[in-house]
C-alpha positions in Angstrom: 0.0 -0.1 0.0 1.2 3.4 -0.9 1.6 5.8 1.8 2.6 9.6 2.5 5.8 8.1 3.9 6.7 6.9 0.5 7.0 10.2 -1.1 10.3 11.7 -2.3 10.2 15.0 -0.7 7.4 15.8 2.0 8.5 19.3 1.6 7.4 19.5 -1.9 3.8 19.6 -2.9 4.1 18.0 -6.2 5.8 14.7 -4.9 3.6 11.8 -6.1 5.0 10.0 -9.0 2.4 8.9 -11.6 2.5 5.3 -10.5 2.0 6.4 -6.8 -0.9 8.9 -7.5 -2.5 6.1 -9.9 -2.2 3.7 -7.0 -3.9 6.1 -4.5 -6.6 6.8 -6.9 -7.3 3.4 -7.9 -6.7 4.2 -11.7 -4.2 3.6 -14.2 -1.4 5.5 -15.7 -3.5 5.6 -18.9 -6.3 7.1 -17.5 -4.0 9.8 -16.2 -2.4 10.3 -19.3 -5.7 10.8 -20.9 -6.7 13.1 -18.4 -3.6 15.2 -18.8 -3.9 15.2 -22.6 -7.3 16.5 -22.3 -6.1 19.3 -19.9 -8.6 18.4 -17.0 -5.9 17.4 -14.3 -2.4 18.8 -14.9 0.6 17.2 -13.0 3.8 19.2 -12.6 6.4 18.3 -15.3 10.1 18.0 -14.4 11.7 20.1 -16.9 15.1 18.2 -16.7 13.7 14.8 -17.3 9.9 15.1 -18.5 8.8 13.1 -15.5 5.2 14.0 -14.1 4.4 14.5 -10.6 1.2 15.1 -8.8 -0.1 16.8 -5.5 -1.9 14.8 -2.9 -4.4 17.8 -3.2 -5.2 16.6 -6.7 -6.8 13.4 -5.4 -9.9 15.1 -4.6 -10.0 16.7 -8.1 -9.4 13.2 -9.6 -12.6 11.8 -7.8 -14.6 14.9 -8.8 -14.0 14.2 -12.3 -14.5 10.5 -12.0 -17.7 11.3 -10.1 -18.8 13.7 -12.8 -17.9 11.3 -15.5 -19.9 8.6 -13.8 -22.9 11.1 -13.9 -22.7 11.4 -17.5 -20.4 14.5 -18.1 -18.4 14.6 -21.3 -14.8 15.5 -21.0 -15.5 18.9 -22.9 -17.7 19.4 -20.2 -15.5 18.8 -17.2 -12.9 20.7 -19.2 -15.3 23.7 -19.2 -15.9 23.4 -15.5 -12.5 23.0 -14.5 -11.1 26.1 -16.4 -13.8 28.5 -16.8 -16.8 27.9 -14.7 -17.8 29.6 -11.5 -18.9 27.9 -8.3 -22.5 28.7 -9.5 -22.1 27.0 -12.9 -20.6 23.9 -11.0 -23.4 23.7 -8.8 -25.6 24.0 -11.6 -24.1 21.3 -13.5 -23.9 19.0 -10.5 -27.6 19.7 -9.5 -28.6 18.8 -13.2 -26.8 15.6 -13.4 -28.3 14.4 -9.9 -31.8 15.0 -11.3 -31.0 13.0 -14.3 -29.7 10.3 -12.0 -32.8 10.5 -9.7 -35.0 10.0 -12.7 -32.9 7.0 -14.0 -33.0 5.6 -10.6 -36.7 5.8 -10.3 -36.7 4.0 -13.7 -34.6 1.4 -12.5 -36.8 1.1 -9.4 -39.9 0.6 -11.4 -38.4 -2.0 -13.3 -37.2 -3.8 -10.2 -40.8 -3.5 -8.9 -42.4 -4.7 -11.9 -40.4 -7.7 -11.9 -40.9 -8.4 -8.0 -44.7 -8.3 -8.6 -44.4 -10.2 -11.7 -42.6 -13.0 -10.0 -44.9 -12.7 -7.0 -47.9 -13.3 -9.0 -46.1 -16.3 -10.6 -45.1 -17.7 -7.2 -48.8 -18.0 -6.3 -49.4 -20.4 -8.9 -49.1 -23.9 -7.3 -50.3 -22.5 -4.0 -53.8 -23.2 -4.7 -55.8 -25.6 -7.2 -56.4 -23.8 -10.4 -59.8 -22.6 -10.9 -60.8 -22.8 -7.2 -61.2 -19.5 -5.3 -59.6 -18.6 -2.1 -59.3 -15.6 -0.1 -55.7 -13.9 0.9 -54.0 -10.8 1.9 -52.6 -9.2 -1.1 -49.6 -6.8 -0.9 -50.3 -3.1 -1.2 -50.7 -2.3 -4.9 -51.2 0.9 -7.1 -53.3 0.8 -10.2 -53.2 2.6 -13.6 -56.2 2.6 -15.7 -57.4 3.1 -19.4 -61.0 3.2 -20.0 -62.1 1.1 -22.8 -64.0 3.0 -25.4 -66.6 0.6 -26.7 -67.1 -1.7 -23.7 -70.4 -3.3 -25.1 -68.0 -5.1 -27.3 -65.2 -5.7 -25.4 -65.2 -9.5 -24.9 -61.8 -10.4 -26.0 -58.4 -9.2 -26.4 -58.6 -8.7 -30.0 -61.8 -6.4 -29.4 -59.6 -4.1 -27.4 -56.3 -4.0 -29.4 -56.5 -0.2 -29.9 -57.1 0.6 -26.3 -54.4 -1.8 -25.1 -52.0 0.4 -27.7 -53.3 3.6 -25.9 -52.6 2.3 -22.5 -49.0 0.9 -23.1 -48.3 4.3 -25.1 -49.3 6.2 -22.1 -47.4 4.0 -20.0 -44.2 4.4 -22.0 -44.5 8.1 -22.2 -45.0 8.7 -18.5 -42.3 7.5 -16.0 -44.8 6.9 -13.1 -46.7 4.3 -15.1 -45.9 0.6 -15.4 -46.3 -1.6 -18.4 -45.7 -4.8 -16.5 -48.0 -6.7 -15.2 -50.8 -5.5 -17.3 -54.4 -6.8 -17.8 -57.9 -5.9 -17.8 -60.8 -5.5 -15.3 -64.7 -6.5 -15.5 -67.0 -4.4 -13.5 -68.5 -6.5 -10.5 -72.0 -5.3 -11.6 -71.5 -7.0 -14.9 -70.1 -10.0 -13.4 -73.4 -10.4 -11.2 -75.5 -10.0 -14.6 -73.0 -12.6 -16.3 -72.3 -9.7 -18.8 -68.6 -10.4 -19.4 -67.3 -7.5 -21.3 -63.8 -5.6 -20.2 -64.0 -2.2 -18.9 -60.6 -1.0 -18.2 -57.0 -1.7 -19.2 -55.0 -2.0 -16.1 -51.5 -2.1 -14.9 -50.2 -2.9 -11.4 -47.5 -1.8 -9.4 -45.7 -2.2 -6.0 -44.6 1.5 -6.0 -46.6 4.1 -4.3 -49.6 5.5 -6.1 -49.3 9.2 -7.2 -52.8 9.8 -7.1 -52.8 11.5 -10.6 -51.9 8.6 -12.9 -51.9 5.9 -10.5 -54.3 5.1 -7.6 -54.2 2.8 -4.7 -56.0 -0.4 -4.9 -59.3 -0.8 -3.4 -57.9 -2.9 -0.3 -55.7 -5.7 0.6 -58.0 -8.4 1.2 -58.9 -10.2 -1.9 -60.9 -13.1 -3.3 -58.5 -14.7 -5.9 -58.1 -17.5 -8.3 -55.7 -18.4 -11.0 -55.4 -20.8 -14.0 -53.6 -21.0 -17.5 -55.4 -20.3 -20.8 -55.9 -24.1 -21.3 -58.9 -23.7 -19.1 -61.6 -22.9 -22.0 -64.5 -21.9 -19.8 -63.4 -18.8 -18.1 -66.8 -17.9 -17.3 -67.3 -20.7 -14.8 -64.3 -19.2 -12.9 -66.1 -15.9 -12.9 -69.2 -17.5 -11.4 -67.2 -19.5 -8.9 -65.6 -16.2 -7.7 -69.2 -14.4 -7.3 -70.5 -17.4 -5.6 -67.6 -17.6 -3.0 -68.0 -13.9 -2.2 -71.9 -14.5 -1.9 -71.4 -17.8 0.3 -68.9 -16.2 2.7 -71.1 -13.0 2.9 -68.4 -10.7 1.9 -68.8 -7.4 0.1 -67.1 -6.7 -3.2 -65.4 -3.4 -3.2 -63.6 -3.7 -6.6 -63.8 -4.6 -10.1 -62.5 -8.3 -11.1 -58.9 -7.8 -12.1 -57.5 -10.3 -14.7 -53.7 -10.3 -15.2 -52.3 -12.4 -18.0 -48.7 -13.2 -17.1 -45.7 -14.6 -19.2 -46.2 -16.6 -22.4 -44.8 -20.1 -22.5 -44.3 -22.7 -24.9 -44.3 -26.6 -24.0 -42.4 -29.4 -26.0 -45.1 -29.6 -28.6 -44.7 -25.8 -29.1 -48.2 -25.1 -27.6 -48.6 -21.8 -26.5 -50.0 -20.9 -22.9 -50.0 -18.3 -20.3 -51.1 -17.7 -16.7 -54.1 -15.8 -15.7 -54.3 -14.4 -12.2 -57.8 -13.1 -11.1 -58.8 -11.2 -7.9 -61.8 -9.1 -6.6 -60.9 -6.7 -3.5 -63.4 -7.5 -0.7 -64.7 -6.5 2.7 -66.0 -9.0 5.4 
C-alpha cells in the first residue's frame, strides 16, 4: 500500500509519481495520461527529465472528475468546469446531473418493482388448485387504468387492441406508469349480470400511487383464483368467484382484475399463459 511516507520529499507539494498517484486513486497510468492530454488534471512536469508529479491535493480533483464522468458528463464539459466555470456553474451542472440520475434511479426501481410483482404473481401459482377461489391478504398495490372506449363489444383481447395500444403508449410516455404486469378488469356489476365485458386496461405496481396517474388499489383482502389459458371456460371461474363472495357474505369493493402473465411454450410448441384473477373484498 502506498503511504505518504513513500513520497520523495514531504516538503514539496508535487511529490507523487504517476504510479503512486494512480495507486492512491485506484486508476491507471493510461487514464491519468488521458486526463493530462485533455487538460483536466495537470501534473507538474520536471523540465530536466520530463517526469510527471502530482500533488496529494489533486486526489480530490481526480475523484471529482471521476464522479462527474460517472454522472454522464463529457470530457469537454468537465474541461469547461475546471477551467472557466464559476462555483455557481459547477453547482448548476452537478444539480442537473443529480436530477438526471434520480430520474434514472426511479426508472430502475420501477423495473425492479415490476419484476418483483410479476414474480410474486407467478409464485402464487401452485399454492392453490387452479380454478378454485380462495381468500388472501394481497400486498399493497397501485393501479393505472385506461378506460375501454367501446365496452359493450369488449369480449376478447382482439376487441380491445387499440385500447391496449393507448394504455401502453401512455405508460411508456410517463415514468410513473408501469407496463408490466398488465391486464383487464370487469365491473363487478357486470359479473353479477353475467355480462362479461372488459371495462378497463389496467397495470399494477408495488410502487406507491401518485394519485394522479396511479391510484391505490381498493384494499388488500381479496378473493383470488388462478389458471392457465388451457382452461377454456373462463366464465365458470368468474361465477365461482362471485359465488364464493356471496357464500362467505363478503362485500366486493373492486372490479374483477384479470392479469395475464408470461407466455410460455411446451415441448409441443403449444402456447400457454397464466391468468391471475382477484376481487378486493371486505368482510
